[in-house]
Each structure stands twice: as structure tokens, then as C-alpha cells.
CHARMM internal coordinates of N, CA and C (Angstrom, degrees):
IC EDIT
DIST 1 N 1 CA 1.4710
DIST 1 CA 1 C 1.5283
ANGL 1 N 1 CA 1 C 110.23
DIST 1 C 2 N 1.3058
ANGL 1 CA 1 C 2 N 116.91
DIHE 1 N 1 CA 1 C 2 N 14.29
DIST 2 N 2 CA 1.4667
ANGL 1 C 2 N 2 CA 119.50
DIHE 1 CA 1 C 2 N 2 CA -178.62
DIST 2 CA 2 C 1.5227
ANGL 2 N 2 CA 2 C 110.46
DIHE 1 C 2 N 2 CA 2 C -62.14
DIST 2 C 3 N 1.3201
ANGL 2 CA 2 C 3 N 114.80
DIHE 2 N 2 CA 2 C 3 N 128.10
DIST 3 N 3 CA 1.4543
ANGL 2 C 3 N 3 CA 120.05
DIHE 2 CA 2 C 3 N 3 CA 179.88
DIST 3 CA 3 C 1.5057
ANGL 3 N 3 CA 3 C 114.12
DIHE 2 C 3 N 3 CA 3 C 84.53
DIST 3 C 4 N 1.3184
ANGL 3 CA 3 C 4 N 118.86
DIHE 3 N 3 CA 3 C 4 N -0.80
DIST 4 N 4 CA 1.4545
ANGL 3 C 4 N 4 CA 120.58
DIHE 3 CA 3 C 4 N 4 CA -177.27
DIST 4 CA 4 C 1.5256
ANGL 4 N 4 CA 4 C 113.02
DIHE 3 C 4 N 4 CA 4 C -100.83
DIST 4 C 5 N 1.3079
ANGL 4 CA 4 C 5 N 117.70
DIHE 4 N 4 CA 4 C 5 N -6.60
DIST 5 N 5 CA 1.4631
ANGL 4 C 5 N 5 CA 120.97
DIHE 4 CA 4 C 5 N 5 CA -178.75
DIST 5 CA 5 C 1.5086
ANGL 5 N 5 CA 5 C 110.27
DIHE 4 C 5 N 5 CA 5 C -106.04
DIST 5 C 6 N 1.3114
ANGL 5 CA 5 C 6 N 116.19
DIHE 5 N 5 CA 5 C 6 N 140.06
DIST 6 N 6 CA 1.4728
ANGL 5 C 6 N 6 CA 120.15
DIHE 5 CA 5 C 6 N 6 CA 175.25
DIST 6 CA 6 C 1.5194
ANGL 6 N 6 CA 6 C 109.01
DIHE 5 C 6 N 6 CA 6 C -74.59
DIST 6 C 7 N 1.3266
ANGL 6 CA 6 C 7 N 116.18
DIHE 6 N 6 CA 6 C 7 N 168.03
DIST 7 N 7 CA 1.4518
ANGL 6 C 7 N 7 CA 120.63
DIHE 6 CA 6 C 7 N 7 CA 177.65
DIST 7 CA 7 C 1.5360
ANGL 7 N 7 CA 7 C 111.82
DIHE 6 C 7 N 7 CA 7 C -61.14
DIST 7 C 8 N 1.3174
ANGL 7 CA 7 C 8 N 116.74
DIHE 7 N 7 CA 7 C 8 N -37.06
DIST 8 N 8 CA 1.4605
ANGL 7 C 8 N 8 CA 120.10
DIHE 7 CA 7 C 8 N 8 CA 177.87
DIST 8 CA 8 C 1.5036
ANGL 8 N 8 CA 8 C 111.91
DIHE 7 C 8 N 8 CA 8 C -66.48
DIST 8 C 9 N 1.3199
ANGL 8 CA 8 C 9 N 117.90
DIHE 8 N 8 CA 8 C 9 N -39.99
DIST 9 N 9 CA 1.4598
ANGL 8 C 9 N 9 CA 121.61
DIHE 8 CA 8 C 9 N 9 CA 177.33
DIST 9 CA 9 C 1.5267
ANGL 9 N 9 CA 9 C 111.74
DIHE 8 C 9 N 9 CA 9 C -66.12
DIST 9 C 10 N 1.3277
ANGL 9 CA 9 C 10 N 116.92
DIHE 9 N 9 CA 9 C 10 N -39.27
DIST 10 N 10 CA 1.4744
ANGL 9 C 10 N 10 CA 121.19
DIHE 9 CA 9 C 10 N 10 CA 176.90
DIST 10 CA 10 C 1.5179
ANGL 10 N 10 CA 10 C 110.07
DIHE 9 C 10 N 10 CA 10 C -62.48
DIST 10 C 11 N 1.3437
ANGL 10 CA 10 C 11 N 116.66
DIHE 10 N 10 CA 10 C 11 N -44.14
DIST 11 N 11 CA 1.4662
ANGL 10 C 11 N 11 CA 121.51
DIHE 10 CA 10 C 11 N 11 CA 179.91
DIST 11 CA 11 C 1.5124
ANGL 11 N 11 CA 11 C 110.53
DIHE 10 C 11 N 11 CA 11 C -61.60
DIST 11 C 12 N 1.3378
ANGL 11 CA 11 C 12 N 116.65
DIHE 11 N 11 CA 11 C 12 N -43.87
DIST 12 N 12 CA 1.4638
ANGL 11 C 12 N 12 CA 119.74
DIHE 11 CA 11 C 12 N 12 CA 178.37
DIST 12 CA 12 C 1.5289
ANGL 12 N 12 CA 12 C 111.04
DIHE 11 C 12 N 12 CA 12 C -62.39
DIST 12 C 13 N 1.3240
ANGL 12 CA 12 C 13 N 117.60
DIHE 12 N 12 CA 12 C 13 N -45.26
DIST 13 N 13 CA 1.4573
ANGL 12 C 13 N 13 CA 120.27
DIHE 12 CA 12 C 13 N 13 CA -177.97
DIST 13 CA 13 C 1.5360
ANGL 13 N 13 CA 13 C 111.96
DIHE 12 C 13 N 13 CA 13 C -64.21
DIST 13 C 14 N 1.3215
ANGL 13 CA 13 C 14 N 117.96
DIHE 13 N 13 CA 13 C 14 N -39.44
DIST 14 N 14 CA 1.4595
ANGL 13 C 14 N 14 CA 120.07
DIHE 13 CA 13 C 14 N 14 CA -175.70
DIST 14 CA 14 C 1.5255
ANGL 14 N 14 CA 14 C 112.42
DIHE 13 C 14 N 14 CA 14 C -81.26
DIST 14 C 15 N 1.2985
ANGL 14 CA 14 C 15 N 118.20
DIHE 14 N 14 CA 14 C 15 N -45.20
DIST 15 N 15 CA 1.4707
ANGL 14 C 15 N 15 CA 119.52
DIHE 14 CA 14 C 15 N 15 CA -176.10
DIST 15 CA 15 C 1.5175
ANGL 15 N 15 CA 15 C 112.32
DIHE 14 C 15 N 15 CA 15 C -94.73
DIST 15 C 16 N 1.2994
ANGL 15 CA 15 C 16 N 117.18
DIHE 15 N 15 CA 15 C 16 N -42.26
DIST 16 N 16 CA 1.4680
ANGL 15 C 16 N 16 CA 120.18
DIHE 15 CA 15 C 16 N 16 CA -177.35
DIST 16 CA 16 C 1.4941
ANGL 16 N 16 CA 16 C 113.50
DIHE 15 C 16 N 16 CA 16 C -73.15
DIST 16 C 17 N 1.3151
ANGL 16 CA 16 C 17 N 116.66
DIHE 16 N 16 CA 16 C 17 N -59.82
DIST 17 N 17 CA 1.4510
ANGL 16 C 17 N 17 CA 120.64
DIHE 16 CA 16 C 17 N 17 CA -174.75
DIST 17 CA 17 C 1.5284
ANGL 17 N 17 CA 17 C 111.79
DIHE 16 C 17 N 17 CA 17 C -71.79
DIST 17 C 18 N 1.3304
ANGL 17 CA 17 C 18 N 117.11
DIHE 17 N 17 CA 17 C 18 N -52.69
DIST 18 N 18 CA 1.4684
ANGL 17 C 18 N 18 CA 120.21
DIHE 17 CA 17 C 18 N 18 CA -179.20
DIST 18 CA 18 C 1.5308
ANGL 18 N 18 CA 18 C 111.00
DIHE 17 C 18 N 18 CA 18 C -66.23
DIST 18 C 19 N 1.3215
ANGL 18 CA 18 C 19 N 117.16
DIHE 18 N 18 CA 18 C 19 N -39.33
DIST 19 N 19 CA 1.4508
ANGL 18 C 19 N 19 CA 120.69
DIHE 18 CA 18 C 19 N 19 CA 179.00
DIST 19 CA 19 C 1.5251
ANGL 19 N 19 CA 19 C 112.50
DIHE 18 C 19 N 19 CA 19 C -64.00
DIST 19 C 20 N 1.3367
ANGL 19 CA 19 C 20 N 116.11
DIHE 19 N 19 CA 19 C 20 N -36.64
DIST 20 N 20 CA 1.4603
ANGL 19 C 20 N 20 CA 120.60
DIHE 19 CA 19 C 20 N 20 CA 176.66
DIST 20 CA 20 C 1.5052
ANGL 20 N 20 CA 20 C 113.04
DIHE 19 C 20 N 20 CA 20 C -64.87
DIST 20 C 21 N 1.3390
ANGL 20 CA 20 C 21 N 115.97
DIHE 20 N 20 CA 20 C 21 N -41.88
DIST 21 N 21 CA 1.4526
ANGL 20 C 21 N 21 CA 119.78
DIHE 20 CA 20 C 21 N 21 CA 179.36
DIST 21 CA 21 C 1.5292
ANGL 21 N 21 CA 21 C 111.39
DIHE 20 C 21 N 21 CA 21 C -66.40
DIST 21 C 22 N 1.3195
ANGL 21 CA 21 C 22 N 117.68
DIHE 21 N 21 CA 21 C 22 N -41.25
DIST 22 N 22 CA 1.4682
ANGL 21 C 22 N 22 CA 119.62
DIHE 21 CA 21 C 22 N 22 CA -178.68
DIST 22 CA 22 C 1.5337
ANGL 22 N 22 CA 22 C 111.19
DIHE 21 C 22 N 22 CA 22 C -70.69
DIST 22 C 23 N 1.3172
ANGL 22 CA 22 C 23 N 117.21
DIHE 22 N 22 CA 22 C 23 N -34.31
DIST 23 N 23 CA 1.4593
ANGL 22 C 23 N 23 CA 120.65
DIHE 22 CA 22 C 23 N 23 CA 177.57
DIST 23 CA 23 C 1.5399
ANGL 23 N 23 CA 23 C 110.14
DIHE 22 C 23 N 23 CA 23 C -66.57
DIST 23 C 24 N 1.3279
ANGL 23 CA 23 C 24 N 116.84
DIHE 23 N 23 CA 23 C 24 N -45.05
DIST 24 N 24 CA 1.4566
ANGL 23 C 24 N 24 CA 120.25
DIHE 23 CA 23 C 24 N 24 CA 179.07
DIST 24 CA 24 C 1.4952
ANGL 24 N 24 CA 24 C 111.60
DIHE 23 C 24 N 24 CA 24 C -65.88
DIST 24 C 25 N 1.3256
ANGL 24 CA 24 C 25 N 117.67
DIHE 24 N 24 CA 24 C 25 N -35.88
DIST 25 N 25 CA 1.4730
ANGL 24 C 25 N 25 CA 121.55
DIHE 24 CA 24 C 25 N 25 CA 176.82
DIST 25 CA 25 C 1.4987
ANGL 25 N 25 CA 25 C 111.13
DIHE 24 C 25 N 25 CA 25 C -63.25
DIST 25 C 26 N 1.3372
ANGL 25 CA 25 C 26 N 117.19
DIHE 25 N 25 CA 25 C 26 N -41.94
DIST 26 N 26 CA 1.4740
ANGL 25 C 26 N 26 CA 120.79
DIHE 25 CA 25 C 26 N 26 CA 179.49
DIST 26 CA 26 C 1.5342
ANGL 26 N 26 CA 26 C 109.96
DIHE 25 C 26 N 26 CA 26 C -66.32
DIST 26 C 27 N 1.3247
ANGL 26 CA 26 C 27 N 117.06
DIHE 26 N 26 CA 26 C 27 N -42.36
DIST 27 N 27 CA 1.4737
ANGL 26 C 27 N 27 CA 121.66
DIHE 26 CA 26 C 27 N 27 CA 177.62
DIST 27 CA 27 C 1.5358
ANGL 27 N 27 CA 27 C 110.83
DIHE 26 C 27 N 27 CA 27 C -60.05
DIST 27 C 28 N 1.3355
ANGL 27 CA 27 C 28 N 116.14
DIHE 27 N 27 CA 27 C 28 N -44.60
DIST 28 N 28 CA 1.4738
ANGL 27 C 28 N 28 CA 120.91
DIHE 27 CA 27 C 28 N 28 CA 179.38
DIST 28 CA 28 C 1.5119
ANGL 28 N 28 CA 28 C 111.34
DIHE 27 C 28 N 28 CA 28 C -64.75
DIST 28 C 29 N 1.3196
ANGL 28 CA 28 C 29 N 117.20
DIHE 28 N 28 CA 28 C 29 N -44.24
DIST 29 N 29 CA 1.4644
ANGL 28 C 29 N 29 CA 121.73
DIHE 28 CA 28 C 29 N 29 CA -178.61
DIST 29 CA 29 C 1.5136
ANGL 29 N 29 CA 29 C 110.50
DIHE 28 C 29 N 29 CA 29 C -63.37
DIST 29 C 30 N 1.3250
ANGL 29 CA 29 C 30 N 116.91
DIHE 29 N 29 CA 29 C 30 N -44.92
DIST 30 N 30 CA 1.4736
ANGL 29 C 30 N 30 CA 120.58
DIHE 29 CA 29 C 30 N 30 CA -179.84
DIST 30 CA 30 C 1.5393
ANGL 30 N 30 CA 30 C 110.38
DIHE 29 C 30 N 30 CA 30 C -63.65
DIST 30 C 31 N 1.3251
ANGL 30 CA 30 C 31 N 115.46
DIHE 30 N 30 CA 30 C 31 N -39.52
DIST 31 N 31 CA 1.4682
ANGL 30 C 31 N 31 CA 118.86
DIHE 30 CA 30 C 31 N 31 CA 179.56
DIST 31 CA 31 C 1.5210
ANGL 31 N 31 CA 31 C 111.37
DIHE 30 C 31 N 31 CA 31 C -64.58
DIST 31 C 32 N 1.3106
ANGL 31 CA 31 C 32 N 117.66
DIHE 31 N 31 CA 31 C 32 N -42.98
DIST 32 N 32 CA 1.4651
ANGL 31 C 32 N 32 CA 120.75
DIHE 31 CA 31 C 32 N 32 CA -179.36
DIST 32 CA 32 C 1.5318
ANGL 32 N 32 CA 32 C 111.95
DIHE 31 C 32 N 32 CA 32 C -69.75
DIST 32 C 33 N 1.3059
ANGL 32 CA 32 C 33 N 117.70
DIHE 32 N 32 CA 32 C 33 N -31.84
DIST 33 N 33 CA 1.4701
ANGL 32 C 33 N 33 CA 119.99
DIHE 32 CA 32 C 33 N 33 CA 175.20
DIST 33 CA 33 C 1.5219
ANGL 33 N 33 CA 33 C 109.85
DIHE 32 C 33 N 33 CA 33 C -62.26
DIST 33 C 34 N 1.3374
ANGL 33 CA 33 C 34 N 115.84
DIHE 33 N 33 CA 33 C 34 N -42.72
DIST 34 N 34 CA 1.4680
ANGL 33 C 34 N 34 CA 119.35
DIHE 33 CA 33 C 34 N 34 CA 177.05
DIST 34 CA 34 C 1.5146
ANGL 34 N 34 CA 34 C 111.97
DIHE 33 C 34 N 34 CA 34 C -64.93
DIST 34 C 35 N 1.3265
ANGL 34 CA 34 C 35 N 116.19
DIHE 34 N 34 CA 34 C 35 N -41.79
DIST 35 N 35 CA 1.4597
ANGL 34 C 35 N 35 CA 120.75
DIHE 34 CA 34 C 35 N 35 CA -179.86
DIST 35 CA 35 C 1.5171
ANGL 35 N 35 CA 35 C 111.67
DIHE 34 C 35 N 35 CA 35 C -64.94
DIST 35 C 36 N 1.3314
ANGL 35 CA 35 C 36 N 117.23
DIHE 35 N 35 CA 35 C 36 N -47.21
DIST 36 N 36 CA 1.4582
ANGL 35 C 36 N 36 CA 120.94
DIHE 35 CA 35 C 36 N 36 CA 179.89
DIST 36 CA 36 C 1.5180
ANGL 36 N 36 CA 36 C 112.34
DIHE 35 C 36 N 36 CA 36 C -66.31
DIST 36 C 37 N 1.3309
ANGL 36 CA 36 C 37 N 117.13
DIHE 36 N 36 CA 36 C 37 N -25.98
DIST 37 N 37 CA 1.4614
ANGL 36 C 37 N 37 CA 120.59
DIHE 36 CA 36 C 37 N 37 CA 177.70
DIST 37 CA 37 C 1.5048
ANGL 37 N 37 CA 37 C 113.39
DIHE 36 C 37 N 37 CA 37 C -83.01
DIST 37 C 38 N 1.3085
ANGL 37 CA 37 C 38 N 117.25
DIHE 37 N 37 CA 37 C 38 N -0.25
DIST 38 N 38 CA 1.4504
ANGL 37 C 38 N 38 CA 120.90
DIHE 37 CA 37 C 38 N 38 CA 178.54
DIST 38 CA 38 C 1.5160
ANGL 38 N 38 CA 38 C 113.90
DIHE 37 C 38 N 38 CA 38 C 81.97
DIST 38 C 39 N 1.3020
ANGL 38 CA 38 C 39 N 117.71
DIHE 38 N 38 CA 38 C 39 N 10.16
DIST 39 N 39 CA 1.4657
ANGL 38 C 39 N 39 CA 122.94
DIHE 38 CA 38 C 39 N 39 CA 179.30
DIST 39 CA 39 C 1.5271
ANGL 39 N 39 CA 39 C 110.51
DIHE 38 C 39 N 39 CA 39 C -87.43
DIST 39 C 40 N 1.3278
ANGL 39 CA 39 C 40 N 115.96
DIHE 39 N 39 CA 39 C 40 N 67.17
DIST 40 N 40 CA 1.4552
ANGL 39 C 40 N 40 CA 120.79
DIHE 39 CA 39 C 40 N 40 CA -172.59
DIST 40 CA 40 C 1.5264
ANGL 40 N 40 CA 40 C 113.01
DIHE 39 C 40 N 40 CA 40 C -64.13
DIST 40 C 41 N 1.3191
ANGL 40 CA 40 C 41 N 117.35
DIHE 40 N 40 CA 40 C 41 N -37.83
DIST 41 N 41 CA 1.4557
ANGL 40 C 41 N 41 CA 120.88
DIHE 40 CA 40 C 41 N 41 CA 178.23
DIST 41 CA 41 C 1.5120
ANGL 41 N 41 CA 41 C 110.45
DIHE 40 C 41 N 41 CA 41 C -62.36
DIST 41 C 42 N 1.3283
ANGL 41 CA 41 C 42 N 118.44
DIHE 41 N 41 CA 41 C 42 N -49.00
DIST 42 N 42 CA 1.4592
ANGL 41 C 42 N 42 CA 122.52
DIHE 41 CA 41 C 42 N 42 CA -178.86
DIST 42 CA 42 C 1.5277
ANGL 42 N 42 CA 42 C 111.76
DIHE 41 C 42 N 42 CA 42 C -70.29
DIST 42 C 43 N 1.3247
ANGL 42 CA 42 C 43 N 116.40
DIHE 42 N 42 CA 42 C 43 N -30.25
DIST 43 N 43 CA 1.4747
ANGL 42 C 43 N 43 CA 120.69
DIHE 42 CA 42 C 43 N 43 CA 174.60
DIST 43 CA 43 C 1.5252
ANGL 43 N 43 CA 43 C 109.35
DIHE 42 C 43 N 43 CA 43 C -61.55
DIST 43 C 44 N 1.3166
ANGL 43 CA 43 C 44 N 116.77
DIHE 43 N 43 CA 43 C 44 N -51.50
DIST 44 N 44 CA 1.4737
ANGL 43 C 44 N 44 CA 120.13
DIHE 43 CA 43 C 44 N 44 CA 178.95
DIST 44 CA 44 C 1.5080
ANGL 44 N 44 CA 44 C 112.47
DIHE 43 C 44 N 44 CA 44 C -65.74
DIST 44 C 45 N 1.3303
ANGL 44 CA 44 C 45 N 115.88
DIHE 44 N 44 CA 44 C 45 N -40.80
DIST 45 N 45 CA 1.4684
ANGL 44 C 45 N 45 CA 120.91
DIHE 44 CA 44 C 45 N 45 CA 178.49
DIST 45 CA 45 C 1.5202
ANGL 45 N 45 CA 45 C 110.69
DIHE 44 C 45 N 45 CA 45 C -60.52
DIST 45 C 46 N 1.3259
ANGL 45 CA 45 C 46 N 116.78
DIHE 45 N 45 CA 45 C 46 N -43.61
DIST 46 N 46 CA 1.4609
ANGL 45 C 46 N 46 CA 120.71
DIHE 45 CA 45 C 46 N 46 CA 178.61
DIST 46 CA 46 C 1.5238
ANGL 46 N 46 CA 46 C 111.95
DIHE 45 C 46 N 46 CA 46 C -59.79
DIST 46 C 47 N 1.3167
ANGL 46 CA 46 C 47 N 116.85
DIHE 46 N 46 CA 46 C 47 N -43.38
DIST 47 N 47 CA 1.4542
ANGL 46 C 47 N 47 CA 120.99
DIHE 46 CA 46 C 47 N 47 CA -178.58
DIST 47 CA 47 C 1.5342
ANGL 47 N 47 CA 47 C 110.73
DIHE 46 C 47 N 47 CA 47 C -68.44
DIST 47 C 48 N 1.3239
ANGL 47 CA 47 C 48 N 116.12
DIHE 47 N 47 CA 47 C 48 N -51.50
DIST 48 N 48 CA 1.4573
ANGL 47 C 48 N 48 CA 121.07
DIHE 47 CA 47 C 48 N 48 CA -177.32
DIST 48 CA 48 C 1.5149
ANGL 48 N 48 CA 48 C 110.93
DIHE 47 C 48 N 48 CA 48 C -63.49
DIST 48 C 49 N 1.3235
ANGL 48 CA 48 C 49 N 117.53
DIHE 48 N 48 CA 48 C 49 N -47.34
DIST 49 N 49 CA 1.4681
ANGL 48 C 49 N 49 CA 120.63
DIHE 48 CA 48 C 49 N 49 CA -178.21
DIST 49 CA 49 C 1.5171
ANGL 49 N 49 CA 49 C 110.64
DIHE 48 C 49 N 49 CA 49 C -64.18
DIST 49 C 50 N 1.3181
ANGL 49 CA 49 C 50 N 117.75
DIHE 49 N 49 CA 49 C 50 N -41.52
DIST 50 N 50 CA 1.4645
ANGL 49 C 50 N 50 CA 120.66
DIHE 49 CA 49 C 50 N 50 CA -178.91
DIST 50 CA 50 C 1.5256
ANGL 50 N 50 CA 50 C 111.23
DIHE 49 C 50 N 50 CA 50 C -63.03
DIST 50 C 51 N 1.3068
ANGL 50 CA 50 C 51 N 116.19
DIHE 50 N 50 CA 50 C 51 N -46.49
DIST 51 N 51 CA 1.4518
ANGL 50 C 51 N 51 CA 119.79
DIHE 50 CA 50 C 51 N 51 CA -178.64
DIST 51 CA 51 C 1.5286
ANGL 51 N 51 CA 51 C 110.72
DIHE 50 C 51 N 51 CA 51 C -67.66
DIST 51 C 52 N 1.3291
ANGL 51 CA 51 C 52 N 116.87
DIHE 51 N 51 CA 51 C 52 N -46.00
DIST 52 N 52 CA 1.4774
ANGL 51 C 52 N 52 CA 119.14
DIHE 51 CA 51 C 52 N 52 CA 179.52
DIST 52 CA 52 C 1.5339
ANGL 52 N 52 CA 52 C 112.69
DIHE 51 C 52 N 52 CA 52 C -63.71
DIST 52 C 53 N 1.3162
ANGL 52 CA 52 C 53 N 116.58
DIHE 52 N 52 CA 52 C 53 N -44.03
DIST 53 N 53 CA 1.4564
ANGL 52 C 53 N 53 CA 119.01
DIHE 52 CA 52 C 53 N 53 CA 179.93
DIST 53 CA 53 C 1.5287
ANGL 53 N 53 CA 53 C 112.13
DIHE 52 C 53 N 53 CA 53 C -64.09
DIST 53 C 54 N 1.3113
ANGL 53 CA 53 C 54 N 115.97
DIHE 53 N 53 CA 53 C 54 N -37.87
DIST 54 N 54 CA 1.4811
ANGL 53 C 54 N 54 CA 119.23
DIHE 53 CA 53 C 54 N 54 CA 176.38
DIST 54 CA 54 C 1.5202
ANGL 54 N 54 CA 54 C 110.89
DIHE 53 C 54 N 54 CA 54 C -64.95
DIST 54 C 55 N 1.3163
ANGL 54 CA 54 C 55 N 117.49
DIHE 54 N 54 CA 54 C 55 N -40.52
DIST 55 N 55 CA 1.4545
ANGL 54 C 55 N 55 CA 120.33
DIHE 54 CA 54 C 55 N 55 CA 179.31
DIST 55 CA 55 C 1.5210
ANGL 55 N 55 CA 55 C 110.53
DIHE 54 C 55 N 55 CA 55 C -66.05
DIST 55 C 56 N 1.3137
ANGL 55 CA 55 C 56 N 117.83
DIHE 55 N 55 CA 55 C 56 N -42.52
DIST 56 N 56 CA 1.4743
ANGL 55 C 56 N 56 CA 122.08
DIHE 55 CA 55 C 56 N 56 CA 178.64
DIST 56 CA 56 C 1.5407
ANGL 56 N 56 CA 56 C 109.13
DIHE 55 C 56 N 56 CA 56 C -63.29
DIST 56 C 57 N 1.3279
ANGL 56 CA 56 C 57 N 117.01
DIHE 56 N 56 CA 56 C 57 N -45.17
DIST 57 N 57 CA 1.4611
ANGL 56 C 57 N 57 CA 120.15
DIHE 56 CA 56 C 57 N 57 CA 178.71
DIST 57 CA 57 C 1.5020
ANGL 57 N 57 CA 57 C 112.13
DIHE 56 C 57 N 57 CA 57 C -61.20
DIST 57 C 58 N 1.3087
ANGL 57 CA 57 C 58 N 117.16
DIHE 57 N 57 CA 57 C 58 N -41.09
DIST 58 N 58 CA 1.4856
ANGL 57 C 58 N 58 CA 121.12
DIHE 57 CA 57 C 58 N 58 CA 177.40
DIST 58 CA 58 C 1.5261
ANGL 58 N 58 CA 58 C 110.01
DIHE 57 C 58 N 58 CA 58 C -62.01
DIST 58 C 59 N 1.3518
ANGL 58 CA 58 C 59 N 115.43
DIHE 58 N 58 CA 58 C 59 N -47.89
DIST 59 N 59 CA 1.4462
ANGL 58 C 59 N 59 CA 120.30
DIHE 58 CA 58 C 59 N 59 CA -178.52
DIST 59 CA 59 C 1.5369
ANGL 59 N 59 CA 59 C 110.60
DIHE 58 C 59 N 59 CA 59 C -59.45
DIST 59 C 60 N 1.3184
ANGL 59 CA 59 C 60 N 115.81
DIHE 59 N 59 CA 59 C 60 N -49.11
DIST 60 N 60 CA 1.4663
ANGL 59 C 60 N 60 CA 119.95
DIHE 59 CA 59 C 60 N 60 CA 180.00
DIST 60 CA 60 C 1.5394
ANGL 60 N 60 CA 60 C 111.96
DIHE 59 C 60 N 60 CA 60 C -61.82
DIST 60 C 61 N 1.3139
ANGL 60 CA 60 C 61 N 115.08
DIHE 60 N 60 CA 60 C 61 N -40.96
DIST 61 N 61 CA 1.4678
ANGL 60 C 61 N 61 CA 119.15
DIHE 60 CA 60 C 61 N 61 CA 178.65
DIST 61 CA 61 C 1.5067
ANGL 61 N 61 CA 61 C 111.90
DIHE 60 C 61 N 61 CA 61 C -64.73
DIST 61 C 62 N 1.3124
ANGL 61 CA 61 C 62 N 117.06
DIHE 61 N 61 CA 61 C 62 N -38.85
DIST 62 N 62 CA 1.4753
ANGL 61 C 62 N 62 CA 119.79
DIHE 61 CA 61 C 62 N 62 CA -178.55
DIST 62 CA 62 C 1.5209
ANGL 62 N 62 CA 62 C 111.39
DIHE 61 C 62 N 62 CA 62 C -72.79
DIST 62 C 63 N 1.3314
ANGL 62 CA 62 C 63 N 118.13
DIHE 62 N 62 CA 62 C 63 N -27.66
DIST 63 N 63 CA 1.4641
ANGL 62 C 63 N 63 CA 121.11
DIHE 62 CA 62 C 63 N 63 CA 179.21
DIST 63 CA 63 C 1.5132
ANGL 63 N 63 CA 63 C 113.78
DIHE 62 C 63 N 63 CA 63 C -88.41
DIST 63 C 64 N 1.3293
ANGL 63 CA 63 C 64 N 117.10
DIHE 63 N 63 CA 63 C 64 N -28.16
DIST 64 N 64 CA 1.4635
ANGL 63 C 64 N 64 CA 120.60
DIHE 63 CA 63 C 64 N 64 CA -175.48
DIST 64 CA 64 C 1.5081
ANGL 64 N 64 CA 64 C 113.58
DIHE 63 C 64 N 64 CA 64 C -94.50
DIST 64 C 65 N 1.3013
ANGL 64 CA 64 C 65 N 116.83
DIHE 64 N 64 CA 64 C 65 N -22.60
DIST 65 N 65 CA 1.4739
ANGL 64 C 65 N 65 CA 118.88
DIHE 64 CA 64 C 65 N 65 CA -175.45
DIST 65 CA 65 C 1.4640
ANGL 65 N 65 CA 65 C 110.28
DIHE 64 C 65 N 65 CA 65 C -120.89
END
COOR INIT
IC SEED 1 N 1 CA 1 C
IC BUILD
């Protein structure tokens, strides 16, 4: 596909798509470290807080910008 993608498509593929996968991988890894360590409260807190904060950030971003 060399030469077939626009600069915008390349930017999306490298930062958007790959960045999203690496961020989710880090979130999953951190959550499982807490779970395997027996930190059930912080495991659940990490998941709930991450999801809620992301939803709030999305909402604010969509309303403010």
C-alpha cells in the first residue's frame, strides 16, 4: 500500500489506531497486575474510574469544542 495513503490516513494509522491499541494494552496490563496481586478494590477502582473519566472527557470535549 506504499504511496496509496494520504498524509491524514498515515497519521490516523500511526497515532490513532496504534496509539489506541497500546493505551488499551497498558490499561489491561495494569488492571491484571492489580487483580493478580489481590488488590481487588484498586482493580475495580482502576476500571470504573478509567471508563468514567474517559466518558466524562469525551462528553466535555464534544460539548466544548
